[in-house]
Structure formats: C-alpha cells, structure tokens
PAGU-560837 format. One record per residue: x, y, z of N, C-alpha, C in turn. Coordinates in nm, 3 decimals. Layout:
residues N
X,Y,Z,X,Y,Z,X,Y,Z
...
END
This chain:
residues 349
19.709,1.747,4.623,19.664,1.823,4.470,19.751,1.938,4.412
19.763,1.969,4.352,19.853,2.070,4.280,19.740,2.181,4.265
19.799,2.369,4.282,19.689,2.402,4.352,19.665,2.437,4.126
19.511,2.505,4.094,19.457,2.503,4.025,19.473,2.636,3.938
19.561,2.634,3.881,19.548,2.819,3.784,19.403,2.900,3.760
19.436,3.060,3.814,19.335,3.099,3.809,19.326,3.208,3.737
19.441,3.207,3.627,19.492,3.291,3.553,19.523,3.241,3.429
19.547,3.232,3.312,19.669,3.175,3.229,19.796,3.191,3.212
19.905,3.278,3.304,19.968,3.324,3.375,20.025,3.216,3.434
19.889,3.122,3.517,19.967,3.005,3.615,20.000,2.885,3.526
19.935,2.865,3.419,19.952,2.783,3.311,20.096,2.762,3.241
20.222,2.726,3.334,20.263,2.706,3.328,20.395,2.516,3.246
20.486,2.515,3.175,20.534,2.447,3.208,20.579,2.325,3.273
20.587,2.369,3.417,20.580,2.320,3.490,20.426,2.251,3.586
20.331,2.361,3.545,20.302,2.302,3.579,20.149,2.148,3.550
20.188,2.250,3.378,20.137,2.076,3.288,20.201,1.991,3.338
20.343,1.979,3.350,20.426,1.843,3.396,20.360,1.788,3.492
20.364,1.924,3.583,20.279,1.766,3.763,20.223,1.752,3.786
20.031,1.714,3.679,19.891,1.712,3.645,19.899,1.603,3.586
20.031,1.593,3.441,19.996,1.516,3.330,20.066,1.412,3.355
20.192,1.403,3.381,20.286,1.333,3.382,20.362,1.376,3.283
20.396,1.478,3.218,20.444,1.481,3.047,20.620,1.564,3.118
20.613,1.577,3.013,20.794,1.687,3.022,20.774,1.758,2.927
20.754,1.879,2.972,20.728,1.985,2.913,20.845,2.124,2.909
20.881,2.154,2.852,21.018,2.220,2.821,20.905,2.372,2.806
20.836,2.373,2.740,20.821,2.576,2.708,20.624,2.529,2.669
20.549,2.526,2.663,20.437,2.615,2.647,20.423,2.714,2.572
20.261,2.748,2.473,20.273,2.869,2.413,20.104,2.908,2.410
20.026,2.986,2.535,19.908,2.925,2.499,19.833,3.066,2.446
19.735,3.038,2.321,19.664,3.142,2.260,19.491,3.110,2.306
19.431,3.230,2.318,19.331,3.248,2.341,19.230,3.191,2.250
19.086,3.091,2.289,19.033,3.020,2.147,18.871,3.076,2.159
18.827,3.017,2.093,18.611,3.087,2.168,18.593,3.260,2.167
18.750,3.336,2.198,18.667,3.486,2.235,18.499,3.486,2.134
18.444,3.551,2.164,18.360,3.554,2.089,18.220,3.515,2.084
18.205,3.411,2.159,18.140,3.262,2.193,18.059,3.330,2.301
18.069,3.394,2.404,17.959,3.410,2.500,17.998,3.229,2.637
18.100,3.172,2.561,18.158,3.091,2.645,18.146,3.114,2.786
18.150,2.983,2.948,18.133,3.005,3.012,18.284,2.978,3.093
18.321,2.943,2.975,18.493,2.921,3.044,18.567,2.988,2.971
18.721,2.969,3.008,18.846,3.088,2.962,18.914,3.007,2.884
18.887,2.971,2.713,18.979,2.848,2.684,19.120,2.909,2.615
19.152,2.799,2.627,19.297,2.868,2.554,19.364,2.675,2.442
19.423,2.728,2.396,19.557,2.615,2.262,19.707,2.632,2.352
19.672,2.497,2.388,19.871,2.550,2.443,19.907,2.458,2.322
20.027,2.499,2.247,20.101,2.516,2.174,20.241,2.367,2.276
20.285,2.288,2.295,20.419,2.218,2.321,20.527,2.142,2.312
20.587,2.190,2.390,20.750,2.204,2.356,20.787,2.063,2.474
20.761,1.946,2.374,20.921,1.806,2.534,20.879,1.658,2.478
20.885,1.554,2.560,20.813,1.449,2.576,20.726,1.419,2.663
20.707,1.325,2.532,20.552,1.217,2.578,20.451,1.352,2.565
20.446,1.412,2.521,20.324,1.501,2.505,20.278,1.489,2.345
20.124,1.589,2.363,20.085,1.579,2.188,20.111,1.687,2.170
20.146,1.779,2.122,20.191,1.879,2.030,20.091,2.004,2.121
19.945,1.971,2.113,19.891,2.057,2.112,19.757,2.018,2.192
19.748,2.086,2.273,19.622,2.061,2.390,19.516,2.170,2.409
19.421,2.135,2.456,19.369,2.253,2.498,19.267,2.274,2.662
19.320,2.422,2.722,19.322,2.458,2.880,19.225,2.543,2.868
19.077,2.473,2.994,19.001,2.498,3.000,19.003,2.559,3.166
18.997,2.683,3.181,18.948,2.740,3.326,18.903,2.866,3.318
18.823,2.892,3.467,18.759,2.943,3.529,18.758,3.043,3.402
18.619,3.112,3.351,18.579,3.232,3.286,18.595,3.327,3.416
18.689,3.495,3.292,18.735,3.599,3.321,18.647,3.716,3.352
18.494,3.689,3.281,18.358,3.779,3.292,18.331,3.718,3.464
18.334,3.821,3.552,18.246,3.820,3.660,18.168,3.755,3.679
18.042,3.777,3.565,17.929,3.701,3.586,17.849,3.594,3.513
17.975,3.593,3.417,17.965,3.410,3.382,17.996,3.321,3.465
18.152,3.393,3.532,18.188,3.282,3.686,18.091,3.284,3.744
18.000,3.342,3.787,17.912,3.309,3.901,17.805,3.189,3.807
17.730,3.260,3.770,17.677,3.250,3.705,17.711,3.060,3.716
17.845,3.030,3.654,17.884,2.864,3.554,17.873,2.832,3.744
17.923,2.939,3.871,17.953,2.843,3.993,17.812,2.806,4.091
17.761,2.892,4.055,17.619,2.890,4.116,17.536,2.737,4.057
17.565,2.733,3.920,17.555,2.603,3.853,17.552,2.509,3.858
17.655,2.474,3.881,17.776,2.401,3.906,17.845,2.378,3.781
17.854,2.397,3.669,17.894,2.420,3.585,18.015,2.322,3.556
18.055,2.424,3.645,18.244,2.316,3.611,18.225,2.180,3.688
18.177,2.208,3.793,18.132,2.093,3.883,18.111,1.917,3.783
18.043,1.980,3.719,18.009,1.892,3.592,18.026,1.834,3.510
18.122,1.968,3.482,18.216,1.944,3.286,18.327,1.878,3.430
18.401,1.846,3.454,18.530,1.773,3.578,18.449,1.601,3.626
18.321,1.650,3.636,18.264,1.500,3.665,18.238,1.423,3.514
18.275,1.534,3.402,18.197,1.418,3.248,18.374,1.355,3.283
18.416,1.434,3.253,18.498,1.307,3.197,18.585,1.203,3.315
18.543,1.261,3.444,18.612,1.167,3.550,18.537,0.993,3.481
18.429,1.030,3.486,18.340,0.914,3.519,18.245,0.907,3.394
18.221,0.970,3.231,18.121,1.005,3.228,18.178,0.942,3.041
18.331,1.037,3.026,18.327,1.037,2.848,18.370,0.843,2.815
18.429,0.837,2.965,18.490,0.684,2.892,18.321,0.564,2.856
18.190,0.631,2.888,18.111,0.552,2.825,18.040,0.616,2.774
18.109,0.711,2.722,17.985,0.801,2.611,17.965,0.688,2.458
17.837,0.689,2.410,17.879,0.624,2.279,17.855,0.650,2.141
17.914,0.841,2.196,17.906,0.926,2.125,18.145,0.980,2.124
18.161,0.967,2.052,18.265,1.077,2.054,18.272,1.202,2.082
18.366,1.147,2.222,18.380,1.283,2.288,18.558,1.319,2.330
18.591,1.435,2.320,18.729,1.482,2.350,18.808,1.367,2.457
18.899,1.311,2.407,19.002,1.275,2.570,19.006,1.403,2.646
19.043,1.317,2.779,19.057,1.420,2.855,19.218,1.382,2.951
19.318,1.472,2.979,19.422,1.438,3.045,19.431,1.488,3.183
19.346,1.579,3.196,19.381,1.601,3.344,19.272,1.672,3.428
19.240,1.667,3.492,19.086,1.806,3.540,19.091,1.805,3.700
19.022,1.937,3.812,19.015,1.945,3.887,18.970,2.090,3.897
18.861,2.045,4.076,18.792,2.183,4.077,18.791,2.183,4.240
18.790,2.304,4.235,18.800,2.404,4.378,18.666,2.324,4.480
18.669,2.280,4.566,18.630,2.263,4.683,18.466,2.301,4.660
18.462,2.462,4.623,18.325,2.480,4.644,18.304,2.521,4.486
18.390,2.502,4.388,18.340,2.517,4.217,18.366,2.586,4.179
18.416,2.698,4.201,18.453,2.839,4.179,18.523,2.882,4.040
18.678,2.707,4.100,18.786,2.753,3.989,18.799,2.603,3.892
18.873,2.615,3.820,18.786,2.488,3.721,18.962,2.487,3.655
19.043,2.396,3.589,19.124,2.356,3.534,19.151,2.235,3.443
19.094,2.263,3.316,19.141,2.138,3.225,19.193,2.085,3.115
19.283,1.988,3.113,19.351,1.974,3.014,19.278,1.860,2.899
19.275,1.892,2.803,19.134,1.849,2.713,19.219,1.790,2.585
19.194,1.718,2.523,19.233,1.649,2.325,19.189,1.819,2.242
19.318,1.845,2.251,19.265,1.926,2.118,19.230,1.915,2.019
19.102,1.926,1.923,19.024,1.892,1.790,19.073,2.000,1.686
19.138,2.006,1.653,19.171,2.140,1.597,19.161,2.069,1.448
19.216,2.039,1.409,19.199,1.894,1.294,19.062,1.882,1.245
18.926,1.959,1.305,18.782,1.871,1.330,18.734,1.955,1.191
18.642,1.941,1.150,18.512,2.079,1.115,18.367,2.115,1.186
18.417,2.268,1.226,18.317,2.374,1.319,18.242,2.348,1.243
18.106,2.364,1.361,18.022,2.418,1.275,17.948,2.586,1.310
17.933,2.613,1.227,17.858,2.741,1.237,17.703,2.752,1.298
17.753,2.765,1.446,17.574,2.812,1.490,17.483,2.924,1.418
17.556,3.060,1.333,17.476,3.113,1.326,17.452,3.107,1.156
17.511,3.066,1.094,17.517,3.006,0.962,17.375,2.933,0.968
17.405,2.772,1.031,17.328,2.691,1.095,17.344,2.583,0.988
17.312,2.443,1.069,17.379,2.360,1.024,17.298,2.300,0.900
17.365,2.230,0.800,17.336,2.145,0.745,17.242,2.023,0.761
17.117,1.957,0.689,17.069,1.877,0.680,17.126,1.754,0.713
17.194,1.743,0.646,17.311,1.577,0.615,17.361,1.608,0.759
17.458,1.701,0.830,17.452,1.671,0.999,17.445,1.641,1.069
17.290,1.762,1.056,17.165,1.757,1.160,17.146,1.583,1.162
17.131,1.525,1.043,17.114,1.382,1.036,17.153,1.315,1.125
17.353,1.321,1.090,17.417,1.254,1.236,17.391,1.308,1.356
17.390,1.401,1.378,17.391,1.421,1.536,17.238,1.424,1.559
17.128,1.333,1.518,17.010,1.303,1.562,17.066,1.166,1.619
17.100,1.099,1.475,17.143,0.976,1.569,17.281,0.946,1.698
17.353,1.052,1.718,17.462,1.029,1.761,17.394,1.056,1.897
17.275,1.172,1.922,17.226,1.188,2.023,17.133,1.102,2.058
17.087,1.053,2.022,16.987,0.944,2.054,17.015,0.790,2.090
17.158,0.793,2.083,17.261,0.673,2.066,17.296,0.683,2.195
17.324,0.846,2.265,17.356,0.862,2.384,17.256,0.879,2.452
17.118,0.919,2.413,17.016,0.912,2.492,16.975,0.772,2.586
17.004,0.634,2.449,16.996,0.528,2.443,17.055,0.461,2.549
17.162,0.517,2.563,17.253,0.433,2.683,17.252,0.459,2.827
17.180,0.610,2.830,17.193,0.628,3.010,17.009,0.605,3.038
16.952,0.552,2.890,16.752,0.527,2.930,16.732,0.492,3.051
16.676,0.520,3.155,16.662,0.517,3.304,16.727,0.435,3.308
16.855,0.446,3.387,16.975,0.432,3.410,17.104,0.584,3.476
17.052,0.608,3.524,17.059,0.756,3.605,17.124,0.732,3.692
17.125,0.681,3.763,17.105,0.722,3.921,17.200,0.707,3.963
17.262,0.783,4.109,17.359,0.794,4.132,17.452,0.937,4.025
17.405,0.972,3.955,17.491,1.011,3.865,17.455,1.234,3.926
17.353,1.202,3.969,17.314,1.379,4.078,17.386,1.380,4.169
17.371,1.266,4.257,17.495,1.261,4.417,17.611,1.276,4.389
17.668,1.251,4.276,17.799,1.274,4.228,17.805,1.453,4.151
17.754,1.487,4.195,17.754,1.618,4.092,17.834,1.574,3.957
17.785,1.429,3.882,17.799,1.452,3.739,17.715,1.531,3.651
17.625,1.591,3.768,17.466,1.571,3.621,17.346,1.608,3.745
17.313,1.768,3.676,17.168,1.774,3.777,17.017,1.767,3.704
16.937,1.688,3.840,16.813,1.668,3.755,16.749,1.857,3.728
16.672,1.822,3.593,16.628,1.990,3.589,16.555,2.043,3.667
16.450,1.896,3.735,16.369,1.963,3.847,16.411,1.997,3.991
16.599,2.020,3.966,16.599,2.051,4.063,16.598,2.204,4.162
16.597,2.217,4.262,16.553,2.352,4.325,16.636,2.414,4.294
16.778,2.423,4.281,16.872,2.523,4.190,16.757,2.614,4.075
16.689,2.610,4.046,16.696,2.677,3.910,16.536,2.696,3.908
16.434,2.722,4.021,16.336,2.791,4.026,16.374,2.888,4.175
16.548,2.926,4.194,16.593,2.965,4.320,16.651,3.042,4.275
16.732,3.067,4.113,16.819,3.072,4.084,16.773,3.217,3.946
16.757,3.085,3.855,16.705,3.088,3.732,16.570,3.201,3.696
16.498,3.247,3.773,16.394,3.445,3.714,16.509,3.500,3.763
16.608,3.567,3.858,16.637,3.660,3.846,16.810,3.651,3.745
16.878,3.563,3.690,16.927,3.520,3.575,16.882,3.594,3.534
16.776,3.541,3.465,16.706,3.535,3.334,16.635,3.667,3.341
16.586,3.728,3.440,16.567,3.891,3.423,16.667,4.025,3.434
16.787,3.932,3.494,16.914,4.062,3.419,16.955,4.020,3.271
16.948,3.910,3.254,16.995,3.912,3.124,16.879,3.996,3.029
16.734,3.923,3.042,16.613,4.036,2.969,16.641,4.166,2.969
16.632,4.164,3.085,16.673,4.373,3.108,16.810,4.398,3.016
16.893,4.329,2.984,16.980,4.379,2.950,16.964,4.358,2.821
16.896,4.255,2.729,16.911,4.227,2.608,16.775,4.353,2.577
16.677,4.385,2.644,16.610,4.474,2.592,16.667,4.661,2.605
16.798,4.611,2.623,16.834,4.774,2.640,16.902,4.857,2.645
16.957,4.719,2.482,17.104,4.744,2.371,17.069,4.776,2.259
17.116,4.782,2.251,17.048,4.883,2.071,17.115,4.764,1.989
17.186,4.644,1.957,17.259,4.567,1.924,17.167,4.388,1.921
17.077,4.369,1.981,16.986,4.266,2.084,16.845,4.341,2.051
16.738,4.259,1.983,16.642,4.312,1.993,16.580,4.194,1.968
16.437,4.172,2.085,16.394,4.027,2.064,16.285,4.043,2.040
16.262,3.971,1.880,16.133,3.957,1.823,15.999,3.947,1.926
15.957,4.068,1.828,15.785,4.048,1.900,15.693,3.991,1.945
15.691,3.832,1.909,15.690,3.696,1.946,15.723,3.701,2.050
15.846,3.709,2.068,15.862,3.669,2.214,15.873,3.740,2.367
15.817,3.886,2.333,15.819,4.001,2.461,15.709,3.890,2.496
15.637,3.835,2.531,15.517,3.850,2.589,15.623,3.648,2.672
15.704,3.578,2.593,15.747,3.491,2.651,15.859,3.505,2.767
15.981,3.571,2.708,16.013,3.623,2.795,15.912,3.726,2.949
15.855,3.802,2.835,15.744,3.901,3.050,15.748,3.764,3.142
15.728,3.633,3.072,15.585,3.554,3.154,15.705,3.447,3.193
15.838,3.409,3.124,15.962,3.255,3.215,15.948,3.325,3.333
15.933,3.409,3.479,15.935,3.339,3.520,15.846,3.270,3.618
15.696,3.333,3.514,15.558,3.249,3.617,15.552,3.075,3.602
15.693,3.055,3.438,15.608,2.930,3.377,15.746,2.863,3.351
15.871,2.882,3.427,15.966,2.804,3.415,15.989,2.664,3.502
15.904,2.717,3.639,15.913,2.593,3.682,15.890,2.466,3.680
15.699,2.505,3.617,15.555,2.389,3.583,15.665,2.324,3.486
15.747,2.398,3.371,15.792,2.345,3.255,15.833,2.191,3.272
15.984,2.278,3.364,16.106,2.196,3.456,16.051,2.113,3.510
15.950,2.058,3.572,15.895,1.953,3.683,15.834,1.820,3.567
15.782,1.944,3.405,15.703,1.837,3.386,15.845,1.771,3.313
15.994,1.775,3.292,16.078,1.778,3.166,16.129,1.682,3.302
16.140,1.674,3.449,16.211,1.584,3.511,16.112,1.479,3.553
16.017,1.420,3.480,15.934,1.325,3.461,15.969,1.169,3.434
15.912,1.006,3.476,16.032,0.932,3.442,15.935,0.948,3.284
16.017,0.881,3.212,16.128,0.826,3.203,16.239,0.940,3.192
16.361,0.929,3.193,16.429,1.007,3.223,16.522,0.944,3.170
16.672,1.024,3.124,16.817,1.020,3.067,16.911,1.111,3.083
16.973,1.047,3.007,17.095,1.155,3.099,17.162,1.262,2.975
17.116,1.418,2.967,17.119,1.477,2.860,17.228,1.561,2.880
17.299,1.594,2.746,17.445,1.653,2.724,17.367,1.860,2.740
17.270,1.815,2.763,17.262,1.942,2.817,17.246,2.134,2.705
17.381,2.094,2.631,17.380,2.233,2.518,17.500,2.174,2.396
17.349,2.064,2.329,17.389,2.014,2.256,17.339,2.118,2.098
17.417,2.209,2.059,17.436,2.276,1.939,17.514,2.278,1.848
17.475,2.370,1.748,17.636,2.369,1.684,17.733,2.421,1.654
17.738,2.519,1.826,17.906,2.560,1.812,17.948,2.478,1.915
17.848,2.347,1.970,17.910,2.238,2.063,17.935,2.115,1.993
17.960,2.164,1.853,17.925,2.030,1.811,18.043,1.990,1.620
18.178,1.909,1.662,18.272,1.900,1.589,18.236,1.757,1.495
18.309,1.855,1.361,18.267,1.656,1.312,18.417,1.602,1.255
18.420,1.480,1.275,18.531,1.383,1.154,18.544,1.439,1.060
18.611,1.364,0.958,18.631,1.380,0.846,18.507,1.280,0.734
18.483,1.185,0.812,18.417,1.109,0.761,18.266,1.164,0.823
18.213,1.311,0.904,18.078,1.340,0.916,18.079,1.306,1.059
18.157,1.265,1.114,18.152,1.169,1.298,18.120,1.263,1.398
17.971,1.291,1.406,18.050,1.427,1.528,18.047,1.386,1.599
18.076,1.466,1.686,18.209,1.522,1.779,18.111,1.615,1.905
18.081,1.539,2.057,18.054,1.621,2.110,18.140,1.666,2.231
18.159,1.840,2.244,18.280,1.885,2.311,18.100,1.966,2.418
18.190,2.008,2.566,18.164,2.125,2.594,18.040,2.095,2.705
18.080,2.009,2.842,18.001,1.953,2.914,17.932,1.982,3.047
17.963,2.111,3.082,17.901,2.211,3.138,17.738,2.155,3.192
17.659,2.188,3.027,17.543,2.156,3.143,17.403,2.065,3.124
17.513,1.918,3.164,17.499,1.832,3.193,17.363,1.799,3.265
17.263,1.705,3.223,17.133,1.702,3.312,17.063,1.583,3.345
16.989,1.556,3.422,16.903,1.418,3.397,16.743,1.440,3.353
16.701,1.417,3.281,16.609,1.416,3.226,16.479,1.418,3.100
16.393,1.476,3.056,16.350,1.401,2.908,16.482,1.444,2.795
16.458,1.330,2.751,16.545,1.315,2.604,16.479,1.460,2.529
16.349,1.469,2.527,16.284,1.622,2.405,16.449,1.746,2.471
16.462,1.723,2.570,16.530,1.858,2.615,16.654,1.877,2.510
16.688,1.787,2.550,16.844,1.796,2.485,16.786,1.782,2.210
16.658,1.732,2.189,16.607,1.793,2.083,16.555,1.897,2.065
16.535,1.907,2.121,16.479,2.130,2.113,16.564,2.156,2.081
16.658,2.196,2.198,16.793,2.265,2.260,16.822,2.270,2.107
16.849,2.165,1.999,17.017,2.090,1.932,16.857,2.168,1.764
16.753,2.160,1.787,16.696,2.159,1.680,16.643,2.311,1.690
16.593,2.374,1.753,16.558,2.490,1.740,16.685,2.595,1.783
16.845,2.555,1.828,16.918,2.680,1.821,17.037,2.650,1.695
17.029,2.501,1.660,17.115,2.505,1.563,17.117,2.471,1.478
17.052,2.443,1.384,16.927,2.478,1.259,16.906,2.640,1.224
16.860,2.681,1.099,16.796,2.820,1.039,16.655,2.781,1.025
16.635,2.854,1.069,16.466,2.889,1.098,16.392,2.819,0.996
16.372,2.808,0.906,16.320,2.746,0.755,16.430,2.655,0.760
16.512,2.558,0.734,16.578,2.455,0.753,16.481,2.389,0.913
16.440,2.415,1.003,16.374,2.379,1.154,16.263,2.362,1.069
16.172,2.427,1.032,16.045,2.484,1.015,15.998,2.395,0.916
16.098,2.339,0.809,16.085,2.212,0.732,16.089,2.108,0.787
16.184,2.091,0.797,16.268,1.960,0.888,16.232,1.896,1.029
16.193,2.013,1.116,16.167,1.978,1.249,16.096,1.810,1.275
15.982,1.838,1.194,15.911,1.657,1.203,16.047,1.536,1.180
16.013,1.572,1.040,16.115,1.473,0.985,16.255,1.384,1.160
16.311,1.482,1.229,16.432,1.473,1.251,16.408,1.395,1.400
16.250,1.462,1.444,16.209,1.413,1.531,16.242,1.311,1.497
16.138,1.219,1.381,16.095,1.074,1.384,16.203,0.972,1.370
16.349,1.025,1.305,16.444,0.933,1.306,16.514,0.933,1.444
16.578,1.041,1.559,16.560,1.001,1.641,16.466,0.909,1.734
16.286,0.896,1.688,16.232,0.804,1.750,16.217,0.670,1.736
16.287,0.675,1.603,16.329,0.547,1.486,16.440,0.425,1.543
16.587,0.566,1.600,16.678,0.531,1.608,16.677,0.469,1.771
16.589,0.542,1.867,16.614,0.483,2.000,16.511,0.362,2.033
16.440,0.369,1.900,16.385,0.250,1.919,16.446,0.150,1.920
16.515,0.164,1.806,16.597,0.065,1.738,16.755,-0.025,1.827
16.723,0.100,1.905,16.816,0.100,2.097,16.744,-0.015,2.112
16.643,-0.026,2.184,16.602,-0.156,2.253,16.499,-0.023,2.375
16.450,0.058,2.369,16.399,0.154,2.459,16.293,0.139,2.452
16.166,0.143,2.534,16.045,0.058,2.449,15.916,0.162,2.422
15.850,0.133,2.289,15.734,0.240,2.248,15.677,0.330,2.360
15.626,0.200,2.427,15.585,0.288,2.584,15.671,0.444,2.570
15.809,0.436,2.650,15.819,0.495,2.646,15.802,0.645,2.610
15.805,0.646,2.495,15.825,0.745,2.401,15.637,0.850,2.409
15.575,0.825,2.477,15.421,0.866,2.439,15.418,1.011,2.463
15.559,1.028,2.571,15.523,1.268,2.598,15.646,1.287,2.536
15.653,1.284,2.467,15.798,1.312,2.366,15.752,1.452,2.356
15.595,1.395,2.249,15.610,1.532,2.163,15.599,1.646,2.234
15.481,1.653,2.334,15.478,1.726,2.460,15.563,1.795,2.495
15.672,1.677,2.549,15.804,1.734,2.606,15.814,1.818,2.492
15.832,1.802,2.395,15.956,1.863,2.329,15.877,1.986,2.296
15.751,1.995,2.286,15.724,2.183,2.306,15.754,2.244,2.409
15.721,2.185,2.521,15.729,2.239,2.613,15.910,2.316,2.642
15.983,2.276,2.557,16.110,2.234,2.633,16.211,2.384,2.475
16.075,2.352,2.410,16.154,2.470,2.286,16.145,2.579,2.388
16.005,2.639,2.401,16.012,2.703,2.470,16.097,2.809,2.541
16.130,2.665,2.631,16.205,2.680,2.725,16.360,2.686,2.707
16.398,2.651,2.617,16.571,2.711,2.523,16.543,2.853,2.510
16.468,2.989,2.543,16.497,3.117,2.545,16.557,3.149,2.653
16.577,3.078,2.747,16.682,3.091,2.913,16.868,3.087,2.854
16.886,3.006,2.730,16.997,2.975,2.702,17.058,3.096,2.619
17.005,3.226,2.525,17.091,3.285,2.488,17.045,3.445,2.628
16.941,3.386,2.659,16.919,3.562,2.715,16.999,3.538,2.873
16.982,3.401,2.897,17.101,3.375,3.092,17.269,3.432,3.006
17.298,3.397,2.902,17.422,3.368,2.828,17.447,3.477,2.829
17.317,3.642,2.815,17.405,3.733,2.765,17.443,3.850,2.884
17.392,3.737,2.981,17.496,3.833,3.114,17.595,3.890,3.111
17.692,3.741,3.016,17.843,3.754,3.097,17.904,3.756,2.911
17.781,3.833,2.822,17.893,3.882,2.653,17.839,4.017,2.695
17.918,4.033,2.553,17.951,4.171,2.559,17.903,4.175,2.414
17.805,4.276,2.456,17.673,4.258,2.339,17.751,4.367,2.220
17.853,4.457,2.237,17.887,4.544,2.158,18.001,4.482,2.081
17.990,4.302,2.111,18.120,4.272,1.988,18.030,4.257,1.896
18.015,4.254,1.761,17.969,4.211,1.652,17.891,4.052,1.664
17.976,3.968,1.673,18.012,3.825,1.658,17.914,3.786,1.782
17.928,3.812,1.873,17.827,3.772,2.028,17.723,3.796,2.011
17.654,3.983,1.933,17.570,3.975,1.955,17.466,3.905,1.858
17.528,3.926,1.734,17.527,3.819,1.609,17.442,3.680,1.698
17.543,3.590,1.756,17.437,3.466,1.826,17.362,3.440,1.907
17.372,3.597,1.945,17.191,3.632,2.035,17.131,3.628,1.962
17.100,3.691,1.831,16.983,3.774,1.810,16.982,3.641,1.695
17.067,3.571,1.655,16.998,3.428,1.568,16.943,3.338,1.645
16.997,3.353,1.786,16.867,3.220,1.867,16.808,3.266,1.929
16.782,3.376,1.909,16.602,3.492,1.896,16.512,3.409,1.816
16.603,3.459,1.710,16.523,3.490,1.581,16.441,3.353,1.571
16.538,3.217,1.584,16.533,3.095,1.600,16.409,3.039,1.689
16.410,3.109,1.783,16.304,3.072,1.876,16.203,3.129,1.914
16.190,3.214,1.792,16.033,3.316,1.761,16.039,3.220,1.622
16.051,3.130,1.586,16.041,3.004,1.479,15.884,2.952,1.595
15.965,2.861,1.707,15.881,2.788,1.745,15.765,2.832,1.802
15.820,2.952,1.840,15.606,2.995,1.873,15.521,3.012,1.746
15.606,3.112,1.653,15.544,3.135,1.501,15.432,2.960,1.429
15.529,2.881,1.526,15.547,2.752,1.407,15.392,2.658,1.522
15.449,2.704,1.665,15.366,2.570,1.752,15.257,2.726,1.823
15.160,2.786,1.795,15.056,2.937,1.824,14.969,2.837,1.992
14.920,2.672,1.910,14.842,2.657,2.037,14.940,2.626,2.139
15.070,2.624,2.168,15.134,2.557,2.311,15.169,2.704,2.401
15.155,2.837,2.327,15.170,2.963,2.400,15.140,2.957,2.526
15.214,2.938,2.675,15.181,3.032,2.758,15.123,3.135,2.813
END
C-alpha cells in the first residue's frame, strides 16, 4: 500500500502516478471548498502528463484538529472510501468517478482522487435551492432509496455505512453537540433563534430516542448529508451527489428531512414541504416499494427534521465562525431549523 499523504505537499506527481497508473509530469494544487466547514481538506489538482484527466479533486484529512477528530471517531473517512469502492458503481444517481481511495487502519488519514466536476452548476446553500432543482433532487433520492430499500445487509459490517441506531452516537454526540452549542452561544456572529434554544438545550436527552425511531425497519441506504452544498447539476439539470462521509442505514425520512430543512429557503420550504414529500412518496411507490412500508414516514420526517439541529452545531466545532461565509452558513441552517419548530409545534419534545 502506498503511503497516504498527510498534507498537500506530499501530493506529488510521483505519488499520483504510483496510485493511479497515470504518467504525471507535474501538478498544481489549489484549495477548494474553503469557508464551507468541510470535514476534509479538498484540492483541485491540475495535471500535466499522459493518460490522465486535465484536473481531478483530491481529498485529504481535515487540517482542523476538531474536524479531523470528529470525522475519525464517526468513521466518516472510512465510509467515503468504502462508498467509492463498493457502492458508487451501483448508485442510481449520478456520482463522481473515483480514481483512487485509501484510508489508514485507524480511520484517521484519508486520500481520495475523484472526478473533477468543475463544469457543473453548483447550488448556493445559503441562497437556497430553486423548486425545480428540488423536484429533480427528490426524484433522484427516491431512486436511491428504492435501490437499497430493505437491502442493506452487510453494509455496516463492511464500514460502508453506520446504522442511525449505532451505539457511537449516544456515546459521542451529546458531548460533541454540547461543545458546538456552547461555542455558538458564546460567539457574537452566530445566534440560535429563540425557537431553537429549548431544542438545543435538551438535545442530549432526546437524541437517543429519535435515532432508535429512525433505525426501525424498513430501512434503506441514506446519503446522510443530502443538501445544497453537496449537490451539483449537469447542464440538463440532472443532479449529482457528492460527499459520502455520512452514509447511513435507516429511515428514508432522514434524507428527506435533511434535504428540505437545510437546502430550501425557509419560505419555499414552508409552502412546498408537503408537495415535495408527496412527490417522493409517488416516485418510490412507482419504483416498487410497497405503500404499506411508508406508514411511518410522516412521523419519522418530523422527528428527523428536529434532529437535524445536530449538523450545524457539531460542524461549528471545526469552523471559523469569524469567517463571514461560515457564520452565514450556520445562521442560515439554524433559521431554517427554526421554521421546522414553528411549522410543527405539536412535535416539540
């Protein structure tokens, strides 16, 4: 096994050539994704050589120690590596081509070389996704869920996914959440809306019950981080999913709640939430999923939507909240989660 680079200086022409079989004469790395609070260090490599694409994306372990720690203990690097090895060839949704992937035995160091999708259209998660794009994403994630509906045996054993009910979460998430929550409450740049204060204060007491609910049959494979910043679009509007560090098994409602609550402007979500959920239901039934399997989706959706507070809070541990883009992202996501609490007051725990 070739050594995994621990920093961008170790991503050399010789290393790329050795792990891909390409003949690289020179390369230039440019950091991308800065200001998004990502859990990896992400670079675009411009390549000169033979039998190689002109550019690729290189993902390494996050430079921020807090982000790297969280990603390691939650097996995020392992999951993404296994996705490209085992699941990407089966995905019914467009995903990047994986050229190389390796993770250390302890899961703390990762190196991925994947297709560069710079020619596609990105979604600005802060601005919010347009309804037409959201409809296409709902259709795509419905196909994804249908593909692995009641068909996830062995994926957790292979570290390709974590079950939402995994014991890691009640052991680790309350502490990680508390660190992020205290950081948000202390910074002048990110202020949790009043309607989220009780939810955040009680998160550690309620999260285990919610995750157990979302881990009941029927389960499917979840993208786990299906939101605007992790979705690109082809010129014809076809969605492309990226970033597979949060692959889970569990209720499909988890992906739906995360996508709608995190990707759509709060007013658009308020108006079209039910329409998008109905559209997903129609698509997945058309794909062959029995309607009787969907009896709990509405309840699971409400529970998952409230659980989604975990993402901006835990991510903030490794973010520079003095950076305007990162602070704006956290504030936007918290505002959208406040909409969930306001629109579904009867489900407040």
